[in-house]
N, C-alpha and C positions, 0 to 999 in steps of 0.2 A: 682393958681400960682405954687404950688408944682408939680401938675401933668404936667403942661406945661414945667417946668424945667426938669422933668424926661423924657418927650417925646423928648426934644431937646438933652438930653444926650444920649438917646437910638439911635437917628438918627445919632449923631456924632460918636458913637461907631460903628454903622453899616457901616457908610461911611469909617471909618478907617479900619474895618475888610475886606472891599471889595477892598482895595488898597494895592498894594505891597510896598516894601521899597522905590521904585523909584517914588511913587506917581501915578502910572498908575491905572486907574479905570478898574478893571477886570470885573465889571458887566455892563460896558457901552455897548451900542448896536453896532453891526457891521456897518461899513461905506460902501457906494457903491463903493468907490475906493479900488481896490485890494492892491495897494502899501501902502496905509494907514493902512489897516488891517494887512498886513505882518509886517510892521514897528512896530505896536503896539505889535504883538506877539513876535518879537525879543526883544523888550524893556522889556517885562515882563519875558520871559524865560531867557534872558541873552545869553551869549556865550556858551550855552550847546551844546557839540559836538554830542550828541545823538539825537538831534532834527533836523530832515531833513525837509527843506523847498525848494520846487521845483516849479518853475513857468513854465508852458507849454502853448503852443498854441493848442487849441482844434480843432479837425477835420482837413479835408483836406483844408478848406478855410482859416484856421489860423486867423479867425476874432474874435474869442472868446478866451480871456485870462483867465487862471485858475491857482490857486495855490493849490498844494498838500502838506500837512503838516502831519508828523507822527513822532513817537518816535521810533528810531531803538532799537530793543531788546524787545519791547512790541507788535510788530505787526508781522504778517505773510507776509513776503515780496513777496512770490509767489502770494498771493491773491491780493496784490496791483498791481503787474505787469499784472496778467491775467484778473482781474475783474474791475480794475479802469483805469490804464494807457492805456491798449489796447482798452477799451471801449470808451475812450475819443478821440481816433484817427480815428473813423469811419466818414462817410460822414455826415456833419452837414450843408448842404446847406439850409435846411428849419429851421435852428435854429439861423439865424442871429439876432443880437441884434436889437430890434425894440422897439416900445413904450410899447408893452406888455411884460414887464420884468419878471412878475411872470410866464408867459408861458415858459420862458427859463428854470428856475429852476425846474418847474414841468416836463418838457420834460426830463431833466437830470435824474430825479428820476424814471420816468416811462419807458423811452426808452433806455437810455445809460448805466447807472450803473447796473451791474448784481450782486451786492453784496446782500446778503439776508437781512441784517439789515441796514436800513438807517433812520436817524433822522434829523429833521430840527434844525438849530441853528440860533438864532437871537441876542445873546449877547456873550461877551467874557467869562463870567463865565461858561456858558454851553460849550463853545468851549474848554476851558482848562480842564474841567471835562472829556470830551470825549477824548481829546488828551492824557492826562496823564493816561487814563484807557486803552489805547491800540487801540483806534479807529483812523481812518484816516480822516482828515479834508479836505474838498473840498470847496474852495472859488472861486467865479466867479467875474470877473471885471464887475462893473456896477450893482451888486446885493448886497443888504443889508441883505442878507440871505445866510447862508452856509449849508453844509450837512456834516454829520458824517457817515462814512461807517464802519460797524463792521468787523474789520480785526485783532482782538486780537489773538495772537499766540505766547505767550512767552513760554519758556521752563519750564516744571513742572516735578515733581517727578513721576507722574503717580500713578495708583492704585496699591498698594503693600499690603503685609500682615501687620496686626497691630503689633505694637511693645510693647505696654503696656497692652493689653487685649487679650492675646492669649487664644484659646480654642482648645480642641482636636477634637470635632465634631461641625461643623457649618461653616458658610461662612468664607473665608479667606481674603476677601477684606477689605480695610480700606479707610477712607477719605484721601484726599490729600490737598495740599495748594491752590488749585484752586477752587473758589466758584462754578463755573459752573459745574465742575466735581462732586462736593459734592452734589449739588442739583439733578443732574442726577442720582446719586447712590440711592437717596431716591425715586425719581420718578420711578425708575426701579422697586422698590418693592411695591410702593403704586400707583396703576394705577386707581386713583379715581379722578373724575372731581371736587370734593369738596376740594381737596388738594390745599391750597392757599400758594403762595410765594410772600411776600412783601419785596422789596429790597430798602434800603436807604443807604446814605453815612454818615458816622460819622467820625469826626476828621477834624479840620480846616486845618491841614497840610497834613495829609495822605489821607483824603477823602476815607476811607476804606469802601468797599462794605460789608454791613451786611444784611443778609436775614433772615426773620422770616417765618417759615413754620408751618402750622397747618391745621387741617381738619375742614372745616366749618360745623357746626351742631353737631360736636363731642366735640371740645374744648369749654371751658367755655368762653363766650363772655366777661365777666367782666375781666377775666385774660388776654385775648387777648388785651383788651383796656388798661389794666394796663401796659402790656409789651410795647405797643406802646408809652405810656406816659413816661415811664422811659427811653426808648431809645431816644425819642425826647428831653429829658431833659439833655442828655449828651452833654457837651460842653468842649472838651479837644483838645489839639493839635494833638494827635496821638492815633490810635488804632492799635497796632501791633500784638495782640493775643487775643483770646477769654477770657483770664484771665482778661484783662482790662474791658471788658463788664461785666463779672461776678462780679467784685468788685464794679462796679458803679451801678448795678441794684439790688444787693442782699438786703434782708430785714434787716438782722442784720449784723453789721460790727464786733463788738467785741465778737466773738465766735470762738472756734477752729473747730466747725463742719461746713462742707460745706452745704449751703442751695440751691446751684445750681448744678445740675448733669452735668458731661461732659463725653463724650465718643468719641472714634475715629472709632467706628464700625457702619457702616450704618444699620445693622440689629437691633442694640440696639436702635438707634435713631428712626427708623421706627416703632418699637414696642411701644416706648414711645408716638409717635405721634398718633398711633392707639388707645392708651389708653385715649387720650384726652389732652396730654401734648403739649407744644409749644417748637419748636426747634429754636435755634438761630445759624446761620452759619456765620462765619466771614472769609472773604477772607484773605488768607495768613497763615492759621493754619488748621491742620487736626482734631482739637478737637472741637466738636460741643456741645453747651449747650442745656440742656432740663430742663424745669420747668413747674409746681412746682416740687420740689424734696422732697422726704420723707426719713426718717431715714432708713427704711427697704430696700429702693431701693439700697442703697450702699452695701448691703449684697447679692444682687441678681446678677447673671451672666447670659449671654445669653445662655450658655450651659445648664442651668437648664431646659430650655424649649425644648432642642433638645434631651435630654435623657428622659428615662421613669420617671414617677412621683416619684416612690420609690427611684430611684437613686438621682434625684434632691432634694428630701426631706432630704435624708441622707447627701448629700454634704452641704446643708444649716445648718444642725445640727452641722456639723464639723466646719463650719465658725463661728457660734455663740459661740461654745466652744473655738475656737481659739481667738475670740474677748475677751472673759472673761479671758483667760490665759494671753494674751498679756497685758491686762490692770491691772490685779490684782496680778499676780504671784510674781513679785519682792517685792511689798509692803506687801503681805501676808507672805512671807518668813521673811522679816524684823520684822514684828509685832510678829510673833510666836517665833522667836529666841531671840527677845529682851524682850518681855513682857509676853508671854504666853507659856513658856516652858512646862507647865503641859499638854498642848494639844498634845504633841508629845509622841510616844511610847518610853519607856526607852532605848531600844537598839538604836533607831534612834537618840535620844538626846545625848547618849554617843558618837556615831559616829560623829555627828556634832561638839560636844565639842572637840574631838580629832583633827578634821580637823582645827578648829579655834584656836587651842592652841597657835600656833606661829604667828597668824595674829595680827598685831598691831592696826588695825582699827576696829571701830564698824561696825555692819552689814550695816547701812545706807551708810556710807562713802565707804565701800567695793562695795556695789551695785551701788552707784553713779559713782564710777570710772569705773566699768565694762560697765555700760550702755553708758557713754560718749565715752569710747573707741570703743565700737561697733558702735555707731552712726558715729564716725569719719571714721571707716573702711567702713561702708555702703556708706557714701558719696564719699569716695575715690574710691570705686569700681564703682560707677556710673559715676564719672567725668573722670576716667582714660580711656585710649584707650581700646577698647573691647578685643583686643588680650591679654592684660596682666591684665585688671581690675579684672576679676573674680579670676584669679590665685593669685594675690596679696592679695585680700580680704580674700580668704580662708586660704592661707598660713599664712597671718598676724594674723588672728583670732586664728589658731591652735598654732602658735609659741608663740604669746603673752599670750594666755591662759595657755599653759603648763609652760612657763617660769614664769608667775606670780604665779602659784601654787607652783612650785619648790622653788621660792624665798621667799615664805611665805607672799606675799602681799595680796593674796586673797585665799579663800578656794575653794576646788574642787566642793563643793555643790553650791557655788555662780556661778561658771562657768556654771554648768548645768542649773541653774535657768535662767541666762541671755541668754543662748543658746536657751532654750525652749521658752522664751519670744520672741526672735528675729525670730525664725522659725514660731511661731504663727502669728506674725505681717505680714509675707509674704503671709499668706493664704487669706487675705482680697482682694476682687476683685477691690475695689476702693482705689487708692493711696491716695486720699485726706482724706478719713476717717482714713486710717492707720496713717497718719501724726497727726491727732487729738488725736488718742490713744497714740502715742509716746509722745506728749506733756503732756497729762493728767497722764501718767505713773509716771513722775517725781513728780507731785503734790501729787499723792497718796503715793508715797514713803516717801515724807516729812511728810505727815500726819501719816503714819504708824510708822515712827521713833519718832514722838512726842506723839501720843496718842494710839498706838497699833491698834487693830482691831476696836475699837470705831472710830478712825480717818478714817479708810478705809470706814466704813459704812457711816460716816458723809459725806465724799467726794462723795460717790456714790449717796447719797440722793440729795446733791447739784447738781450733774451732771444731775440726772433725772429731777429735778425741772427746771434746765436750758433748757433741751431738751423740756420739756413741754411748755415752754414759747416761743419757736422759732416758726416762721411762714415762709413759703415759698410762697410768693405771695398770702397771705391770707389763705393758707391751713395749718392746724396744722402739725408740723414736725413729731410727733410721730403717726399720724394716719396711719392705722386704729386701732392701739393699744390704743392710748389715743388721742381723744375719741375712745372708743371701738365700732367698726362696725362689727357685726357678719357676714354680707354678704361678707365682703372683707377679711376674714381670710383665704380664699382659696389660697392666694398667698402671705403669710407673712412668718411665720416660716415653715409651710407646703406648699407643692405645689401639689394641687390636679390634677388629669388627665385633659387633654385638653377639654374633653367633659363636664367637670364640671365647667369650667371657662366661664360662659355664660354672665357675666356682667362686666362692667368696674368699676374701683374704684369710689365710690360715691362722694367723695369730689373733684375728679379730673374732671370727666365728669358728669355734672348734667342734661344735656339735652337728650343725647342719650346713655343710660347706657347698653342697650342690645347688646351683640356681636352676639348672635345666637338666632333666633326666636324659633327653636326647637332643643334642645341639642341632638346631635347624640350619645346616649349611645350605646356603642358597645355591641351587643348581637348576636354573630355569631351562625349559626345553627350547631348542632353537626352532624358529619358524621355518617351514619348508618353502 
């Protein structure tokens, strides 16, 4: 009885989901009468001025009536004129409507329409999906079947330089807001027959196209299956950006650390796919998701692999140093000046004491005010127009900092500490991870003000334990550091030469780990 009640409720909800507010069944099949089909379309779409519905007489005999439906702005009108309307005006003497109705629609597909992509349509749900995606619908009178012609041609931004992940040496192209263009940018780099692209629509209202890309035989089949399962489980009204997908499929919700990697660079996404990861491309956004994501991945930049290994390793050391400085510097200054003055040299302690002589606030309040002020300036510089944003943020920081020191609100040493912290946070290649450090910085400052260096160490231990508990689609977040995998240390803190990177990460790709069968160790002959 209970299962029967649940089944009836599911069927009722499904019927309601397939009906619009006017009660029109959008999943009902097409009717043979063209007028009924067009009336149903008008009833569902409403009086939308951008939906063009045109009825034409096909051929010179004018015995076959057809309906052309498309959305202006989503289609390429030149393709409709050249490949659909002109094709329907040719001699159709041998296509008179007769008892063999299926032969008529088949002849249209095979002989008349010269568009590259043609799909059959049998119900209104498929019709509206193709219509609102930019395809042109062709309906024939007397046929309970329609056709959709691929005429998508809306205006897009095109391929431009990346705005958030710049490099000095490397490709300068970036993803755009068009899904087909983004897929082509990856296909251009990976010319492999095993590269798979699976597209699905997510969102009851938006019906956003979402593509999953991976290399069959390299990606982990269990992870691919889990990605499909989590995407199929999404049931929301709208998907407007890849951030929607990221938040709905991530393993852990309540954590400041990102467990899904995103990038707007095709070379970065292609490299992740070649390592065995899975890419998720969302129509309407240039940011592509890749997973599983590891903690060390957010410290890596594509330029590390375009420079020599020594330079790449040095730059990574600088990034890890900047990470430590941006996270610990303010809290360490608060702890030392408040609880552990004996750790400072006498001259430095006297200098700091003289600077703080007229400051009425403790070190924690002083640092908190400066950090909040800088965060406000940072956000103001991002949101303001580009012509004045950077100028106002720099001038604001200099003027406010100097004025605060002269007014005796903060000390000059605190301005240096906050400035060093801010500059170090900009070194991070990943914006998401930098935000996590900005959040944790305030927590460590509060612990340092309460317990000194003991509080900082306690906070760092809790952070490491939290990182150790995280998973990204079943893969430990701190791997290959924890668990320690010796074979994968060639691309963590250090970056070995290309001829030494012969295997893929063990926990990412478990089936096909070898990148090169025979590592080409360079041994050039010496000239005589």
